[in-house]
SEFIZA-3560 file (N, C-alpha, C; in Angstrom, 3 decimals):
REM SEFIZA-3560
<numar><xx>-20.834</xx><yy>1.447</yy><zz>43.998</zz><atom>N</atom></numar>
<numar><xx>-22.020</xx><yy>0.793</yy><zz>44.502</zz><atom>CA</atom></numar>
<numar><xx>-22.269</xx><yy>-0.452</yy><zz>43.673</zz><atom>C</atom></numar>
<numar><xx>-22.546</xx><yy>-1.554</yy><zz>44.352</zz><atom>N</atom></numar>
<numar><xx>-22.771</xx><yy>-2.828</yy><zz>43.699</zz><atom>CA</atom></numar>
<numar><xx>-24.156</xx><yy>-3.335</yy><zz>44.086</zz><atom>C</atom></numar>
<numar><xx>-24.826</xx><yy>-3.955</yy><zz>43.142</zz><atom>N</atom></numar>
<numar><xx>-26.153</xx><yy>-4.503</yy><zz>43.374</zz><atom>CA</atom></numar>
<numar><xx>-26.132</xx><yy>-5.464</yy><zz>44.561</zz><atom>C</atom></numar>
<numar><xx>-27.116</xx><yy>-5.384</yy><zz>45.469</zz><atom>N</atom></numar>
<numar><xx>-27.150</xx><yy>-6.268</yy><zz>46.637</zz><atom>CA</atom></numar>
<numar><xx>-27.123</xx><yy>-7.754</yy><zz>46.287</zz><atom>C</atom></numar>
<numar><xx>-27.755</xx><yy>-8.157</yy><zz>45.190</zz><atom>N</atom></numar>
<numar><xx>-27.745</xx><yy>-9.570</yy><zz>44.803</zz><atom>CA</atom></numar>
<numar><xx>-26.348</xx><yy>-10.016</yy><zz>44.375</zz><atom>C</atom></numar>
<numar><xx>-25.619</xx><yy>-9.130</yy><zz>43.692</zz><atom>N</atom></numar>
<numar><xx>-24.255</xx><yy>-9.440</yy><zz>43.295</zz><atom>CA</atom></numar>
<numar><xx>-23.373</xx><yy>-9.570</yy><zz>44.529</zz><atom>C</atom></numar>
<numar><xx>-23.531</xx><yy>-8.653</yy><zz>45.468</zz><atom>N</atom></numar>
<numar><xx>-22.749</xx><yy>-8.699</yy><zz>46.709</zz><atom>CA</atom></numar>
<numar><xx>-23.033</xx><yy>-9.996</yy><zz>47.462</zz><atom>C</atom></numar>
<numar><xx>-24.301</xx><yy>-10.383</yy><zz>47.560</zz><atom>N</atom></numar>
<numar><xx>-24.661</xx><yy>-11.620</yy><zz>48.263</zz><atom>CA</atom></numar>
<numar><xx>-24.012</xx><yy>-12.827</yy><zz>47.598</zz><atom>C</atom></numar>
<numar><xx>-24.032</xx><yy>-12.873</yy><zz>46.276</zz><atom>N</atom></numar>
<numar><xx>-23.411</xx><yy>-13.986</yy><zz>45.560</zz><atom>CA</atom></numar>
<numar><xx>-21.908</xx><yy>-14.010</yy><zz>45.797</zz><atom>C</atom></numar>
<numar><xx>-21.281</xx><yy>-12.836</yy><zz>45.820</zz><atom>N</atom></numar>
<numar><xx>-19.850</xx><yy>-12.766</yy><zz>46.069</zz><atom>CA</atom></numar>
<numar><xx>-19.501</xx><yy>-13.199</yy><zz>47.482</zz><atom>C</atom></numar>
<numar><xx>-20.304</xx><yy>-12.802</yy><zz>48.438</zz><atom>N</atom></numar>
<numar><xx>-20.054</xx><yy>-13.200</yy><zz>49.828</zz><atom>CA</atom></numar>
<numar><xx>-20.133</xx><yy>-14.709</yy><zz>49.985</zz><atom>C</atom></numar>
<numar><xx>-21.042</xx><yy>-15.344</yy><zz>49.276</zz><atom>N</atom></numar>
<numar><xx>-21.201</xx><yy>-16.793</yy><zz>49.369</zz><atom>CA</atom></numar>
<numar><xx>-20.020</xx><yy>-17.549</yy><zz>48.790</zz><atom>C</atom></numar>
<numar><xx>-19.217</xx><yy>-16.896</yy><zz>47.914</zz><atom>N</atom></numar>
<numar><xx>-18.127</xx><yy>-17.588</yy><zz>47.243</zz><atom>CA</atom></numar>
<numar><xx>-16.758</xx><yy>-17.091</yy><zz>47.672</zz><atom>C</atom></numar>
<numar><xx>-16.641</xx><yy>-16.483</yy><zz>48.798</zz><atom>N</atom></numar>
<numar><xx>-15.381</xx><yy>-15.907</yy><zz>49.247</zz><atom>CA</atom></numar>
<numar><xx>-14.340</xx><yy>-16.980</yy><zz>49.536</zz><atom>C</atom></numar>
<numar><xx>-13.208</xx><yy>-16.956</yy><zz>48.803</zz><atom>N</atom></numar>
<numar><xx>-12.131</xx><yy>-17.916</yy><zz>49.012</zz><atom>CA</atom></numar>
<numar><xx>-10.864</xx><yy>-17.262</yy><zz>49.542</zz><atom>C</atom></numar>
<numar><xx>-10.819</xx><yy>-15.963</yy><zz>49.627</zz><atom>N</atom></numar>
<numar><xx>-9.630</xx><yy>-15.258</yy><zz>50.063</zz><atom>CA</atom></numar>
<numar><xx>-9.338</xx><yy>-15.550</yy><zz>51.526</zz><atom>C</atom></numar>
<numar><xx>-8.076</xx><yy>-15.878</yy><zz>51.842</zz><atom>N</atom></numar>
<numar><xx>-7.726</xx><yy>-16.107</yy><zz>53.253</zz><atom>CA</atom></numar>
<numar><xx>-8.025</xx><yy>-14.894</yy><zz>54.133</zz><atom>C</atom></numar>
<numar><xx>-7.786</xx><yy>-13.693</yy><zz>53.590</zz><atom>N</atom></numar>
<numar><xx>-8.073</xx><yy>-12.480</yy><zz>54.363</zz><atom>CA</atom></numar>
<numar><xx>-9.565</xx><yy>-12.377</yy><zz>54.653</zz><atom>C</atom></numar>
<numar><xx>-10.372</xx><yy>-12.618</yy><zz>53.639</zz><atom>N</atom></numar>
<numar><xx>-11.820</xx><yy>-12.504</yy><zz>53.810</zz><atom>CA</atom></numar>
<numar><xx>-12.374</xx><yy>-13.625</yy><zz>54.668</zz><atom>C</atom></numar>
<numar><xx>-11.731</xx><yy>-14.779</yy><zz>54.634</zz><atom>N</atom></numar>
<numar><xx>-12.173</xx><yy>-15.907</yy><zz>55.449</zz><atom>CA</atom></numar>
<numar><xx>-12.022</xx><yy>-15.610</yy><zz>56.937</zz><atom>C</atom></numar>
<numar><xx>-11.125</xx><yy>-14.681</yy><zz>57.271</zz><atom>N</atom></numar>
<numar><xx>-10.900</xx><yy>-14.319</yy><zz>58.671</zz><atom>CA</atom></numar>
<numar><xx>-11.947</xx><yy>-13.360</yy><zz>59.214</zz><atom>C</atom></numar>
<numar><xx>-12.755</xx><yy>-12.782</yy><zz>58.332</zz><atom>N</atom></numar>
<numar><xx>-13.781</xx><yy>-11.851</yy><zz>58.795</zz><atom>CA</atom></numar>
<numar><xx>-14.895</xx><yy>-12.594</yy><zz>59.509</zz><atom>C</atom></numar>
<numar><xx>-15.410</xx><yy>-11.973</yy><zz>60.551</zz><atom>N</atom></numar>
<numar><xx>-16.551</xx><yy>-12.552</yy><zz>61.249</zz><atom>CA</atom></numar>
<numar><xx>-17.808</xx><yy>-12.387</yy><zz>60.394</zz><atom>C</atom></numar>
<numar><xx>-18.859</xx><yy>-13.075</yy><zz>60.763</zz><atom>N</atom></numar>
<numar><xx>-20.127</xx><yy>-12.959</yy><zz>60.039</zz><atom>CA</atom></numar>
<numar><xx>-20.606</xx><yy>-11.504</yy><zz>60.045</zz><atom>C</atom></numar>
<numar><xx>-20.494</xx><yy>-10.831</yy><zz>61.169</zz><atom>N</atom></numar>
<numar><xx>-20.939</xx><yy>-9.437</yy><zz>61.263</zz><atom>CA</atom></numar>
<numar><xx>-20.079</xx><yy>-8.535</yy><zz>60.378</zz><atom>C</atom></numar>
<numar><xx>-18.767</xx><yy>-8.776</yy><zz>60.372</zz><atom>N</atom></numar>
<numar><xx>-17.892</xx><yy>-7.987</yy><zz>59.531</zz><atom>CA</atom></numar>
<numar><xx>-18.233</xx><yy>-8.197</yy><zz>58.056</zz><atom>C</atom></numar>
<numar><xx>-18.603</xx><yy>-9.402</yy><zz>57.685</zz><atom>N</atom></numar>
<numar><xx>-19.028</xx><yy>-9.676</yy><zz>56.307</zz><atom>CA</atom></numar>
<numar><xx>-20.320</xx><yy>-8.931</yy><zz>55.985</zz><atom>C</atom></numar>
<numar><xx>-21.226</xx><yy>-8.868</yy><zz>56.943</zz><atom>N</atom></numar>
<numar><xx>-22.464</xx><yy>-8.113</yy><zz>56.734</zz><atom>CA</atom></numar>
<numar><xx>-22.154</xx><yy>-6.636</yy><zz>56.511</zz><atom>C</atom></numar>
<numar><xx>-21.281</xx><yy>-6.097</yy><zz>57.345</zz><atom>N</atom></numar>
<numar><xx>-20.904</xx><yy>-4.690</yy><zz>57.227</zz><atom>CA</atom></numar>
<numar><xx>-20.232</xx><yy>-4.450</yy><zz>55.880</zz><atom>C</atom></numar>
<numar><xx>-19.296</xx><yy>-5.315</yy><zz>55.492</zz><atom>N</atom></numar>
<numar><xx>-18.598</xx><yy>-5.159</yy><zz>54.221</zz><atom>CA</atom></numar>
<numar><xx>-19.582</xx><yy>-5.265</yy><zz>53.055</zz><atom>C</atom></numar>
<numar><xx>-20.532</xx><yy>-6.152</yy><zz>53.160</zz><atom>N</atom></numar>
<numar><xx>-21.554</xx><yy>-6.302</yy><zz>52.122</zz><atom>CA</atom></numar>
<numar><xx>-22.335</xx><yy>-5.000</yy><zz>51.946</zz><atom>C</atom></numar>
<numar><xx>-22.744</xx><yy>-4.413</yy><zz>53.044</zz><atom>N</atom></numar>
<numar><xx>-23.500</xx><yy>-3.162</yy><zz>52.980</zz><atom>CA</atom></numar>
<numar><xx>-22.625</xx><yy>-2.004</yy><zz>52.511</zz><atom>C</atom></numar>
<numar><xx>-21.347</xx><yy>-2.036</yy><zz>52.879</zz><atom>N</atom></numar>
<numar><xx>-20.412</xx><yy>-1.032</yy><zz>52.366</zz><atom>CA</atom></numar>
<numar><xx>-20.319</xx><yy>-1.147</yy><zz>50.848</zz><atom>C</atom></numar>
<numar><xx>-20.264</xx><yy>-2.387</yy><zz>50.340</zz><atom>N</atom></numar>
<numar><xx>-20.166</xx><yy>-2.614</yy><zz>48.899</zz><atom>CA</atom></numar>
<numar><xx>-21.419</xx><yy>-2.156</yy><zz>48.160</zz><atom>C</atom></numar>
<numar><xx>-22.545</xx><yy>-2.119</yy><zz>48.873</zz><atom>N</atom></numar>
<numar><xx>-23.788</xx><yy>-1.617</yy><zz>48.294</zz><atom>CA</atom></numar>
<numar><xx>-23.832</xx><yy>-0.094</yy><zz>48.307</zz><atom>C</atom></numar>
<numar><xx>-22.821</xx><yy>0.525</yy><zz>48.918</zz><atom>N</atom></numar>
<numar><xx>-22.744</xx><yy>1.983</yy><zz>48.958</zz><atom>CA</atom></numar>
<numar><xx>-23.461</xx><yy>2.604</yy><zz>50.138</zz><atom>C</atom></numar>
<numar><xx>-23.780</xx><yy>1.831</yy><zz>51.157</zz><atom>N</atom></numar>
<numar><xx>-24.508</xx><yy>2.339</yy><zz>52.322</zz><atom>CA</atom></numar>
<numar><xx>-23.604</xx><yy>3.169</yy><zz>53.228</zz><atom>C</atom></numar>
<numar><xx>-24.183</xx><yy>4.173</yy><zz>53.855</zz><atom>N</atom></numar>
<numar><xx>-23.471</xx><yy>4.993</yy><zz>54.837</zz><atom>CA</atom></numar>
<numar><xx>-23.406</xx><yy>4.240</yy><zz>56.165</zz><atom>C</atom></numar>
<numar><xx>-22.572</xx><yy>4.732</yy><zz>57.072</zz><atom>N</atom></numar>
<numar><xx>-22.504</xx><yy>4.116</yy><zz>58.399</zz><atom>CA</atom></numar>
<numar><xx>-23.861</xx><yy>4.151</yy><zz>59.092</zz><atom>C</atom></numar>
<numar><xx>-24.572</xx><yy>5.260</yy><zz>58.939</zz><atom>N</atom></numar>
<numar><xx>-25.896</xx><yy>5.382</yy><zz>59.563</zz><atom>CA</atom></numar>
<numar><xx>-26.862</xx><yy>4.355</yy><zz>58.981</zz><atom>C</atom></numar>
<numar><xx>-26.838</xx><yy>4.175</yy><zz>57.667</zz><atom>N</atom></numar>
<numar><xx>-27.732</xx><yy>3.209</yy><zz>57.030</zz><atom>CA</atom></numar>
<numar><xx>-27.377</xx><yy>1.779</yy><zz>57.435</zz><atom>C</atom></numar>
<numar><xx>-26.079</xx><yy>1.493</yy><zz>57.537</zz><atom>N</atom></numar>
<numar><xx>-25.639</xx><yy>0.165</yy><zz>57.975</zz><atom>CA</atom></numar>
<numar><xx>-26.107</xx><yy>-0.082</yy><zz>59.398</zz><atom>C</atom></numar>
<numar><xx>-25.922</xx><yy>0.907</yy><zz>60.258</zz><atom>N</atom></numar>
<numar><xx>-26.349</xx><yy>0.784</yy><zz>61.659</zz><atom>CA</atom></numar>
<numar><xx>-27.846</xx><yy>0.528</yy><zz>61.749</zz><atom>C</atom></numar>
<numar><xx>-28.628</xx><yy>1.269</yy><zz>60.988</zz><atom>N</atom></numar>
<numar><xx>-30.086</xx><yy>1.080</yy><zz>61.000</zz><atom>CA</atom></numar>
<numar><xx>-30.466</xx><yy>-0.326</yy><zz>60.545</zz><atom>C</atom></numar>
<numar><xx>-29.866</xx><yy>-0.775</yy><zz>59.459</zz><atom>N</atom></numar>
<numar><xx>-30.230</xx><yy>-2.088</yy><zz>58.917</zz><atom>CA</atom></numar>
<numar><xx>-29.824</xx><yy>-3.225</yy><zz>59.845</zz><atom>C</atom></numar>
<numar><xx>-28.665</xx><yy>-3.104</yy><zz>60.491</zz><atom>N</atom></numar>
<numar><xx>-28.178</xx><yy>-4.175</yy><zz>61.360</zz><atom>CA</atom></numar>
<numar><xx>-28.609</xx><yy>-3.994</yy><zz>62.814</zz><atom>C</atom></numar>
<numar><xx>-29.311</xx><yy>-2.911</yy><zz>63.089</zz><atom>N</atom></numar>
<numar><xx>-29.795</xx><yy>-2.584</yy><zz>64.432</zz><atom>CA</atom></numar>
<numar><xx>-28.627</xx><yy>-2.565</yy><zz>65.426</zz><atom>C</atom></numar>
<numar><xx>-27.620</xx><yy>-1.780</yy><zz>65.054</zz><atom>N</atom></numar>
<numar><xx>-26.464</xx><yy>-1.558</yy><zz>65.920</zz><atom>CA</atom></numar>
<numar><xx>-26.175</xx><yy>-0.054</yy><zz>65.883</zz><atom>C</atom></numar>
<numar><xx>-25.264</xx><yy>0.396</yy><zz>66.721</zz><atom>N</atom></numar>
<numar><xx>-24.916</xx><yy>1.814</yy><zz>66.741</zz><atom>CA</atom></numar>
<numar><xx>-23.940</xx><yy>2.141</yy><zz>65.611</zz><atom>C</atom></numar>
<numar><xx>-23.892</xx><yy>3.423</yy><zz>65.261</zz><atom>N</atom></numar>
<numar><xx>-22.909</xx><yy>3.853</yy><zz>64.270</zz><atom>CA</atom></numar>
<numar><xx>-21.492</xx><yy>3.612</yy><zz>64.782</zz><atom>C</atom></numar>
<numar><xx>-21.314</xx><yy>3.756</yy><zz>66.089</zz><atom>N</atom></numar>
<numar><xx>-20.002</xx><yy>3.492</yy><zz>66.687</zz><atom>CA</atom></numar>
<numar><xx>-19.599</xx><yy>2.040</yy><zz>66.450</zz><atom>C</atom></numar>
<numar><xx>-20.546</xx><yy>1.115</yy><zz>66.544</zz><atom>N</atom></numar>
<numar><xx>-20.259</xx><yy>-0.300</yy><zz>66.292</zz><atom>CA</atom></numar>
<numar><xx>-19.888</xx><yy>-0.513</yy><zz>64.823</zz><atom>C</atom></numar>
<numar><xx>-20.554</xx><yy>0.193</yy><zz>63.923</zz><atom>N</atom></numar>
<numar><xx>-20.228</xx><yy>0.090</yy><zz>62.495</zz><atom>CA</atom></numar>
<numar><xx>-18.794</xx><yy>0.546</yy><zz>62.261</zz><atom>C</atom></numar>
<numar><xx>-18.428</xx><yy>1.659</yy><zz>62.866</zz><atom>N</atom></numar>
<numar><xx>-17.063</xx><yy>2.175</yy><zz>62.730</zz><atom>CA</atom></numar>
<numar><xx>-16.057</xx><yy>1.155</yy><zz>63.267</zz><atom>C</atom></numar>
<numar><xx>-16.370</xx><yy>0.537</yy><zz>64.388</zz><atom>N</atom></numar>
<numar><xx>-15.481</xx><yy>-0.478</yy><zz>64.977</zz><atom>CA</atom></numar>
<numar><xx>-15.338</xx><yy>-1.678</yy><zz>64.038</zz><atom>C</atom></numar>
<numar><xx>-16.456</xx><yy>-2.157</yy><zz>63.500</zz><atom>N</atom></numar>
<numar><xx>-16.394</xx><yy>-3.281</yy><zz>62.563</zz><atom>CA</atom></numar>
<numar><xx>-15.592</xx><yy>-2.911</yy><zz>61.319</zz><atom>C</atom></numar>
<numar><xx>-15.825</xx><yy>-1.720</yy><zz>60.787</zz><atom>N</atom></numar>
<numar><xx>-15.098</xx><yy>-1.275</yy><zz>59.597</zz><atom>CA</atom></numar>
<numar><xx>-13.597</xx><yy>-1.210</yy><zz>59.882</zz><atom>C</atom></numar>
<numar><xx>-13.240</xx><yy>-0.691</yy><zz>61.032</zz><atom>N</atom></numar>
<numar><xx>-11.828</xx><yy>-0.608</yy><zz>61.413</zz><atom>CA</atom></numar>
<numar><xx>-11.202</xx><yy>-1.998</yy><zz>61.490</zz><atom>C</atom></numar>
<numar><xx>-11.933</xx><yy>-2.948</yy><zz>62.050</zz><atom>N</atom></numar>
<numar><xx>-11.439</xx><yy>-4.324</yy><zz>62.133</zz><atom>CA</atom></numar>
<numar><xx>-11.310</xx><yy>-4.951</yy><zz>60.750</zz><atom>C</atom></numar>
<numar><xx>-12.240</xx><yy>-4.620</yy><zz>59.864</zz><atom>N</atom></numar>
<numar><xx>-12.155</xx><yy>-5.101</yy><zz>58.474</zz><atom>CA</atom></numar>
<numar><xx>-10.874</xx><yy>-4.561</yy><zz>57.830</zz><atom>C</atom></numar>
<numar><xx>-10.624</xx><yy>-3.264</yy><zz>57.988</zz><atom>N</atom></numar>
<numar><xx>-9.422</xx><yy>-2.665</yy><zz>57.405</zz><atom>CA</atom></numar>
<numar><xx>-8.169</xx><yy>-3.336</yy><zz>57.948</zz><atom>C</atom></numar>
<numar><xx>-8.142</xx><yy>-3.578</yy><zz>59.251</zz><atom>N</atom></numar>
<numar><xx>-6.979</xx><yy>-4.224</yy><zz>59.866</zz><atom>CA</atom></numar>
<numar><xx>-6.767</xx><yy>-5.623</yy><zz>59.298</zz><atom>C</atom></numar>
<numar><xx>-7.834</xx><yy>-6.396</yy><zz>59.202</zz><atom>N</atom></numar>
<numar><xx>-7.709</xx><yy>-7.774</yy><zz>58.708</zz><atom>CA</atom></numar>
<numar><xx>-7.332</xx><yy>-7.828</yy><zz>57.234</zz><atom>C</atom></numar>
<numar><xx>-7.678</xx><yy>-6.796</yy><zz>56.491</zz><atom>N</atom></numar>
<numar><xx>-7.309</xx><yy>-6.739</yy><zz>55.080</zz><atom>CA</atom></numar>
<numar><xx>-5.957</xx><yy>-6.048</yy><zz>54.875</zz><atom>C</atom></numar>
<numar><xx>-5.334</xx><yy>-5.614</yy><zz>55.966</zz><atom>N</atom></numar>
<numar><xx>-4.019</xx><yy>-4.988</yy><zz>55.895</zz><atom>CA</atom></numar>
<numar><xx>-4.037</xx><yy>-3.596</yy><zz>55.277</zz><atom>C</atom></numar>
<numar><xx>-5.118</xx><yy>-2.874</yy><zz>55.504</zz><atom>N</atom></numar>
<numar><xx>-5.261</xx><yy>-1.527</yy><zz>54.948</zz><atom>CA</atom></numar>
<numar><xx>-4.966</xx><yy>-0.498</yy><zz>56.032</zz><atom>C</atom></numar>
<numar><xx>-3.753</xx><yy>0.015</yy><zz>56.002</zz><atom>N</atom></numar>
<numar><xx>-3.373</xx><yy>0.992</yy><zz>57.012</zz><atom>CA</atom></numar>
<numar><xx>-3.885</xx><yy>2.374</yy><zz>56.635</zz><atom>C</atom></numar>
<numar><xx>-4.030</xx><yy>3.238</yy><zz>57.639</zz><atom>N</atom></numar>
<numar><xx>-4.532</xx><yy>4.589</yy><zz>57.426</zz><atom>CA</atom></numar>
<numar><xx>-3.512</xx><yy>5.381</yy><zz>56.619</zz><atom>C</atom></numar>
<numar><xx>-4.026</xx><yy>6.098</yy><zz>55.621</zz><atom>N</atom></numar>
<numar><xx>-3.169</xx><yy>6.897</yy><zz>54.752</zz><atom>CA</atom></numar>
<numar><xx>-3.960</xx><yy>8.100</yy><zz>54.276</zz><atom>C</atom></numar>
<numar><xx>-3.284</xx><yy>9.225</yy><zz>54.156</zz><atom>N</atom></numar>
<numar><xx>-3.931</xx><yy>10.418</yy><zz>53.643</zz><atom>CA</atom></numar>
<numar><xx>-4.169</xx><yy>10.352</yy><zz>52.140</zz><atom>C</atom></numar>
<numar><xx>-3.564</xx><yy>9.384</yy><zz>51.501</zz><atom>N</atom></numar>
<numar><xx>-3.669</xx><yy>9.257</yy><zz>50.053</zz><atom>CA</atom></numar>
<numar><xx>-4.731</xx><yy>8.267</yy><zz>49.596</zz><atom>C</atom></numar>
<numar><xx>-5.194</xx><yy>7.419</yy><zz>50.489</zz><atom>N</atom></numar>
<numar><xx>-6.120</xx><yy>6.358</yy><zz>50.116</zz><atom>CA</atom></numar>
<numar><xx>-7.397</xx><yy>6.421</yy><zz>50.942</zz><atom>C</atom></numar>
<numar><xx>-8.455</xx><yy>5.882</yy><zz>50.389</zz><atom>N</atom></numar>
<numar><xx>-9.731</xx><yy>5.782</yy><zz>51.091</zz><atom>CA</atom></numar>
<numar><xx>-9.926</xx><yy>4.304</yy><zz>51.436</zz><atom>C</atom></numar>
<numar><xx>-9.709</xx><yy>3.951</yy><zz>52.697</zz><atom>N</atom></numar>
<numar><xx>-9.732</xx><yy>2.544</yy><zz>53.098</zz><atom>CA</atom></numar>
<numar><xx>-11.062</xx><yy>1.868</yy><zz>52.824</zz><atom>C</atom></numar>
<numar><xx>-12.158</xx><yy>2.579</yy><zz>52.942</zz><atom>N</atom></numar>
<numar><xx>-13.472</xx><yy>1.978</yy><zz>52.694</zz><atom>CA</atom></numar>
<numar><xx>-13.569</xx><yy>1.492</yy><zz>51.239</zz><atom>C</atom></numar>
<numar><xx>-13.132</xx><yy>2.339</yy><zz>50.317</zz><atom>N</atom></numar>
<numar><xx>-13.157</xx><yy>1.972</yy><zz>48.899</zz><atom>CA</atom></numar>
<numar><xx>-12.183</xx><yy>0.830</yy><zz>48.635</zz><atom>C</atom></numar>
<numar><xx>-10.998</xx><yy>0.909</yy><zz>49.218</zz><atom>N</atom></numar>
<numar><xx>-10.007</xx><yy>-0.151</yy><zz>49.035</zz><atom>CA</atom></numar>
<numar><xx>-10.506</xx><yy>-1.489</yy><zz>49.577</zz><atom>C</atom></numar>
<numar><xx>-11.187</xx><yy>-1.466</yy><zz>50.709</zz><atom>N</atom></numar>
<numar><xx>-11.721</xx><yy>-2.707</yy><zz>51.279</zz><atom>CA</atom></numar>
<numar><xx>-12.744</xx><yy>-3.341</yy><zz>50.344</zz><atom>C</atom></numar>
<numar><xx>-13.651</xx><yy>-2.537</yy><zz>49.827</zz><atom>N</atom></numar>
<numar><xx>-14.660</xx><yy>-3.053</yy><zz>48.902</zz><atom>CA</atom></numar>
<numar><xx>-13.991</xx><yy>-3.557</yy><zz>47.626</zz><atom>C</atom></numar>
<numar><xx>-13.043</xx><yy>-2.785</yy><zz>47.082</zz><atom>N</atom></numar>
<numar><xx>-12.344</xx><yy>-3.216</yy><zz>45.871</zz><atom>CA</atom></numar>
<numar><xx>-11.572</xx><yy>-4.510</yy><zz>46.090</zz><atom>C</atom></numar>
<numar><xx>-10.904</xx><yy>-4.610</yy><zz>47.211</zz><atom>N</atom></numar>
<numar><xx>-10.149</xx><yy>-5.824</yy><zz>47.500</zz><atom>CA</atom></numar>
<numar><xx>-11.089</xx><yy>-7.012</yy><zz>47.618</zz><atom>C</atom></numar>
<numar><xx>-12.206</xx><yy>-6.773</yy><zz>48.272</zz><atom>N</atom></numar>
<numar><xx>-13.194</xx><yy>-7.840</yy><zz>48.410</zz><atom>CA</atom></numar>
<numar><xx>-13.666</xx><yy>-8.310</yy><zz>47.038</zz><atom>C</atom></numar>
<numar><xx>-14.023</xx><yy>-7.379</yy><zz>46.192</zz><atom>N</atom></numar>
<numar><xx>-14.549</xx><yy>-7.734</yy><zz>44.880</zz><atom>CA</atom></numar>
<numar><xx>-13.473</xx><yy>-8.371</yy><zz>43.998</zz><atom>C</atom></numar>
<numar><xx>-12.233</xx><yy>-7.879</yy><zz>44.097</zz><atom>N</atom></numar>
<numar><xx>-11.143</xx><yy>-8.387</yy><zz>43.274</zz><atom>CA</atom></numar>
<numar><xx>-10.688</xx><yy>-9.776</yy><zz>43.691</zz><atom>C</atom></numar>
<numar><xx>-10.785</xx><yy>-10.086</yy><zz>44.979</zz><atom>N</atom></numar>
<numar><xx>-10.281</xx><yy>-11.360</yy><zz>45.479</zz><atom>CA</atom></numar>
<numar><xx>-11.343</xx><yy>-12.445</yy><zz>45.497</zz><atom>C</atom></numar>
<numar><xx>-12.514</xx><yy>-12.131</yy><zz>45.076</zz><atom>N</atom></numar>
<numar><xx>-13.589</xx><yy>-13.111</yy><zz>45.068</zz><atom>CA</atom></numar>
<numar><xx>-13.704</xx><yy>-13.681</yy><zz>43.667</zz><atom>C</atom></numar>
<numar><xx>-13.599</xx><yy>-15.005</yy><zz>43.532</zz><atom>N</atom></numar>
<numar><xx>-13.673</xx><yy>-15.592</yy><zz>42.190</zz><atom>CA</atom></numar>
<numar><xx>-15.023</xx><yy>-15.341</yy><zz>41.528</zz><atom>C</atom></numar>
<numar><xx>-14.998</xx><yy>-15.166</yy><zz>40.205</zz><atom>N</atom></numar>
<numar><xx>-16.261</xx><yy>-14.954</yy><zz>39.509</zz><atom>CA</atom></numar>
<numar><xx>-16.816</xx><yy>-16.221</yy><zz>38.931</zz><atom>C</atom></numar>
//
């Protein structure tokens, strides 16, 4: 879980080509994921369905090249990749 202000600052400075391909909504979803929010909480905050959150998350994973694996947690990997690829 990352402080919302830190996440906002990181989103504003995103230089990664992978992250640059994310839509504004996908960035919002990723930001809330980085804050540790559940799909239900993300849906409530963005006034969308949980199904839409799942769809956005899946698209984020695809754009970041995170394939489904029984050994990895794509949600955590997406947030870590986002944080690691964003200049400080």
